[in-house]
C-alpha positions as CSV (number, residue, x, y, z in Angstrom):
1,M,4.1,-25.0,-92.0
2,P,4.6,-27.1,-88.8
3,T,2.1,-26.7,-86.0
4,A,3.2,-25.7,-82.5
5,A,2.6,-29.3,-81.4
6,A,4.9,-30.6,-84.1
7,R,7.6,-28.2,-83.3
8,Q,7.3,-29.1,-79.6
9,L,7.5,-32.8,-80.5
10,V,10.7,-32.2,-82.5
11,R,12.2,-30.2,-79.6
12,T,11.3,-32.9,-77.1
13,L,12.5,-35.8,-79.1
14,G,15.4,-34.4,-81.1
15,R,16.8,-35.9,-84.3
16,R,17.4,-39.3,-82.9
17,G,14.0,-39.5,-81.2
18,I,12.2,-38.5,-84.4
19,V,14.1,-41.3,-86.3
20,L,13.1,-43.8,-83.7
21,L,9.5,-42.6,-83.8
22,I,9.4,-43.0,-87.6
23,L,11.2,-46.4,-87.6
24,G,9.0,-47.7,-84.8
25,S,5.8,-46.6,-86.4
26,G,6.8,-48.2,-89.7
27,K,7.7,-51.5,-88.1
28,V,4.5,-51.7,-86.2
29,C,2.5,-51.0,-89.4
30,Y,4.4,-53.7,-91.3
31,G,3.8,-56.2,-88.6
32,I,0.1,-55.4,-88.4
33,G,0.0,-55.9,-92.2
34,W,1.3,-59.4,-91.8
35,L,-1.3,-60.1,-89.0
36,A,-4.1,-58.8,-91.2
37,D,-3.2,-60.9,-94.2
38,P,-0.5,-63.5,-93.4
39,A,0.8,-65.1,-96.6
40,P,1.0,-68.8,-95.6
41,R,4.3,-69.5,-97.4
42,P,5.9,-66.4,-99.0
43,P,8.7,-67.3,-101.3
44,G,12.2,-66.8,-99.8
45,L,11.1,-67.0,-96.2
46,E,11.1,-70.8,-95.8
47,L,13.5,-70.5,-92.9
48,L,11.0,-68.5,-91.0
49,Y,7.8,-70.4,-91.7
50,N,9.5,-73.7,-91.1
51,I,10.1,-72.4,-87.5
52,A,6.7,-70.7,-86.9
53,P,3.6,-69.5,-88.8
54,M,3.9,-66.1,-90.4
55,H,1.5,-64.4,-87.9
56,C,4.1,-65.2,-85.2
57,W,6.8,-63.5,-87.2
58,A,4.5,-60.5,-87.6
59,W,4.9,-60.0,-83.8
60,V,8.6,-59.7,-84.2
61,W,8.0,-56.6,-86.2
62,I,5.3,-55.3,-83.8
63,V,7.3,-55.8,-80.6
64,G,10.5,-54.5,-82.2
65,G,8.6,-51.5,-83.6
66,S,6.9,-50.8,-80.2
67,I,10.3,-50.9,-78.4
68,T,11.8,-48.6,-81.0
69,F,8.8,-46.2,-80.8
70,G,8.9,-46.1,-77.0
71,S,12.7,-45.5,-77.1
72,A,12.1,-42.2,-78.9
73,W,11.4,-40.6,-75.6
74,L,14.6,-41.9,-73.9
75,R,17.7,-39.8,-73.4
76,I,20.7,-40.2,-75.8
77,G,22.6,-43.2,-74.6
78,R,19.6,-44.9,-73.2
79,D,17.9,-44.8,-76.6
80,R,20.4,-47.5,-77.8
81,V,17.8,-50.2,-77.0
82,G,15.5,-48.6,-79.6
83,F,18.1,-48.8,-82.3
84,I,18.9,-52.4,-81.4
85,A,15.2,-53.3,-81.4
86,A,14.9,-51.6,-84.8
87,L,17.6,-53.8,-86.2
88,V,16.2,-57.2,-85.1
89,P,13.2,-57.6,-87.5
90,P,15.0,-56.6,-90.8
91,S,18.1,-58.6,-89.8
92,V,16.0,-61.7,-89.2
93,W,14.1,-61.3,-92.4
94,G,17.3,-60.4,-94.3
95,V,19.0,-63.5,-93.2
96,A,16.0,-65.6,-94.0
97,Y,15.9,-64.2,-97.5
98,A,19.7,-64.8,-97.9
99,V,19.1,-68.4,-96.9
100,G,16.1,-68.6,-99.4
101,A,18.4,-67.2,-102.1
102,A,21.0,-69.9,-101.3
103,D,18.3,-72.5,-101.6
104,G,17.5,-71.3,-105.2
105,Y,15.1,-68.4,-104.9
106,E,17.3,-65.9,-106.8
107,R,15.1,-62.9,-106.3
108,A,15.7,-63.2,-102.6
109,W,19.3,-62.0,-103.0
110,F,18.0,-58.6,-103.9
111,I,15.4,-58.6,-101.2
112,A,18.1,-59.5,-98.6
113,G,20.2,-56.7,-100.0
114,W,17.3,-54.3,-99.7
115,Y,16.9,-55.3,-96.0
116,A,20.7,-54.9,-95.4
117,T,20.9,-51.5,-97.0
118,S,17.6,-49.8,-96.7
119,H,16.9,-51.0,-93.2
120,A,20.0,-52.3,-91.3
121,A,22.6,-49.9,-92.7
122,M,20.3,-46.9,-92.3
123,I,19.5,-47.8,-88.7
124,C,23.2,-48.2,-87.9
125,W,23.9,-44.8,-89.5
126,A,21.0,-43.2,-87.6
127,A,22.3,-44.5,-84.4
128,T,25.4,-42.5,-84.9
129,V,23.6,-39.2,-85.4
130,R,24.4,-36.8,-82.6
131,E,22.0,-34.2,-81.3
132,D,23.1,-30.6,-82.0
133,P,24.5,-29.4,-78.6
134,R,24.5,-25.7,-79.7
135,P,21.5,-23.6,-78.9
136,R,19.6,-22.5,-82.0
137,R,20.2,-18.9,-83.0
138,S,17.2,-16.7,-83.2
139,R,16.4,-15.1,-86.5
140,K,16.4,-11.6,-85.1
141,P,18.8,-9.3,-86.9
142,R,22.0,-8.3,-84.9
143,E,22.1,-4.9,-83.4
144,G,24.5,-2.4,-84.8
145,G,25.7,-4.6,-87.6
146,G,24.9,-5.3,-91.1
147,M,23.6,-3.4,-94.0
C-alpha cells in the first residue's frame, strides 16, 4: 500500500517524471559502480578506454543520470532535456560495444543490442508517454444509479 508521500510524489511528477526519476537514479548508481571499481580494460570497450580512463566514463553516467533525475521535476516539454540526457550514456556505450564487436569481440554485438533495446529504445518510447489530461474519477458510487 503506497504511503501518502509516495502518492504525492506520483501526483507531483506524473508518469513521465517517475520514469525520469527511475532512469536517473539507475544511471547515477551505474556510474558510481564504475567509480567504486573501475575495470581497467573491460572487453568490448576499447574505443572508450583508448580515449579516457574508465573512471572518466563513469562520470558520463553520473552526470547524465543527475540531469535525468533533476528533469523529473520539470514540466512536460521542458523535461525533454532529461530524456536526451538519459540517452547519452547508453548510446555512447552501445556504439563502443558495436565497434568492439566489429573489432572481433563477438559478445559485444549482443551487449550493443541490449543497450539499443533495453536502454535507448525504452527511453525513446518513454519520451512519447503523455500525461493523462483527464481528472481521476473518485471511487464513490454514483447517486441514483446502479444496482
